[in-house]
C-alpha atoms as a printed R data frame, in Angstrom:
   type eleno elety resid chain resno        x       y        z
1  ATOM     1    CA   UNK     A     1 -139.748 -46.613 -245.475
2  ATOM     2    CA   UNK     A     2 -142.841 -45.523 -247.386
3  ATOM     3    CA   UNK     A     3 -144.438 -42.108 -247.204
4  ATOM     4    CA   UNK     A     4 -147.241 -43.402 -244.987
5  ATOM     5    CA   UNK     A     5 -144.692 -44.674 -242.449
6  ATOM     6    CA   UNK     A     6 -142.739 -41.424 -242.118
7  ATOM     7    CA   UNK     A     7 -143.280 -39.452 -238.957
8  ATOM     8    CA   UNK     A     8 -144.256 -35.847 -239.534
9  ATOM     9    CA   UNK     A     9 -141.791 -33.540 -237.787
10 ATOM    10    CA   UNK     A    10 -143.079 -30.423 -236.096
11 ATOM    11    CA   UNK     A    11 -141.225 -27.216 -236.916
12 ATOM    12    CA   UNK     A    12 -138.638 -26.286 -234.304
13 ATOM    13    CA   UNK     A    13 -139.386 -22.998 -232.610
14 ATOM    14    CA   UNK     A    14 -136.314 -21.321 -231.141
15 ATOM    15    CA   UNK     A    15 -137.484 -19.845 -227.857
16 ATOM    16    CA   UNK     A    16 -134.111 -19.245 -226.210
17 ATOM    17    CA   UNK     A    17 -130.765 -17.700 -226.993
18 ATOM    18    CA   UNK     A    18 -127.343 -17.555 -225.391
19 ATOM    19    CA   UNK     A    19 -125.838 -14.363 -224.013
20 ATOM    20    CA   UNK     A    20 -122.540 -13.706 -222.294
21 ATOM    21    CA   UNK     A    21 -122.230 -11.935 -218.971
22 ATOM    22    CA   UNK     A    22 -119.100 -11.164 -216.941
23 ATOM    23    CA   UNK     A    23 -117.741 -14.034 -214.843
24 ATOM    24    CA   UNK     A    24 -118.051 -11.957 -211.686
25 ATOM    25    CA   UNK     A    25 -121.790 -11.786 -212.234
26 ATOM    26    CA   UNK     A    26 -122.086 -15.525 -212.818
27 ATOM    27    CA   UNK     A    27 -120.134 -16.147 -209.611
28 ATOM    28    CA   UNK     A    28 -122.495 -13.843 -207.707
29 ATOM    29    CA   UNK     A    29 -125.525 -15.592 -209.216
30 ATOM    30    CA   UNK     A    30 -124.147 -19.024 -208.259
31 ATOM    31    CA   UNK     A    31 -123.610 -17.806 -204.701
32 ATOM    32    CA   UNK     A    32 -127.099 -16.267 -204.569
33 ATOM    33    CA   UNK     A    33 -128.639 -19.550 -205.739
34 ATOM    34    CA   UNK     A    34 -127.301 -21.282 -202.613
35 ATOM    35    CA   UNK     A    35 -129.311 -18.982 -200.345
36 ATOM    36    CA   UNK     A    36 -132.681 -19.446 -198.711
37 ATOM    37    CA   UNK     A    37 -133.758 -16.152 -200.292
38 ATOM    38    CA   UNK     A    38 -133.245 -17.559 -203.796
39 ATOM    39    CA   UNK     A    39 -135.191 -20.687 -202.888
40 ATOM    40    CA   UNK     A    40 -138.055 -18.625 -201.460
41 ATOM    41    CA   UNK     A    41 -138.135 -16.592 -204.673
42 ATOM    42    CA   UNK     A    42 -138.338 -19.803 -206.724
43 ATOM    43    CA   UNK     A    43 -134.981 -19.503 -208.472
44 ATOM    44    CA   UNK     A    44 -133.482 -22.863 -209.483
45 ATOM    45    CA   UNK     A    45 -130.924 -21.822 -212.092
46 ATOM    46    CA   UNK     A    46 -128.730 -19.029 -213.374
47 ATOM    47    CA   UNK     A    47 -131.115 -18.666 -216.301
48 ATOM    48    CA   UNK     A    48 -134.026 -18.040 -213.899
49 ATOM    49    CA   UNK     A    49 -132.130 -15.232 -212.172
50 ATOM    50    CA   UNK     A    50 -130.962 -13.585 -215.390
51 ATOM    51    CA   UNK     A    51 -134.419 -13.824 -216.971
52 ATOM    52    CA   UNK     A    52 -136.025 -12.208 -213.909
53 ATOM    53    CA   UNK     A    53 -133.449  -9.410 -213.860
54 ATOM    54    CA   UNK     A    54 -133.837  -8.635 -217.560
55 ATOM    55    CA   UNK     A    55 -137.643  -8.809 -217.318
56 ATOM    56    CA   UNK     A    56 -137.613  -6.354 -214.397
57 ATOM    57    CA   UNK     A    57 -135.287  -3.890 -216.156
58 ATOM    58    CA   UNK     A    58 -137.254  -3.934 -219.413
59 ATOM    59    CA   UNK     A    59 -140.557  -3.577 -217.565
60 ATOM    60    CA   UNK     A    60 -139.263  -0.592 -215.568
61 ATOM    61    CA   UNK     A    61 -138.030   1.056 -218.787
62 ATOM    62    CA   UNK     A    62 -141.363   0.446 -220.517
63 ATOM    63    CA   UNK     A    63 -140.147  -2.119 -223.069
64 ATOM    64    CA   UNK     A    64 -141.739  -5.223 -221.611
65 ATOM    65    CA   UNK     A    65 -145.254  -5.380 -220.201
66 ATOM    66    CA   UNK     A    66 -145.217  -8.269 -217.741
67 ATOM    67    CA   UNK     A    67 -149.013  -8.605 -217.638
68 ATOM    68    CA   UNK     A    68 -149.269  -8.956 -221.431
69 ATOM    69    CA   UNK     A    69 -146.225 -11.153 -222.043
70 ATOM    70    CA   UNK     A    70 -146.041 -13.689 -219.236
71 ATOM    71    CA   UNK     A    71 -145.520 -17.180 -220.610
């Protein structure tokens, strides 16, 4: 394949990471996700719940400004 036929690859940007939380918490999150309350709040996955919880904690402690950082 010649240089003109190669497809330019875009650089991969790592936007996520993996963290570990206690199994009891994951069980509680799974149970919560089956509720109407979770659906009304727009939560579809464990990641959604954990992200919202971390965002809230960091915002309350002054380390994450929701208005400036929302994606």
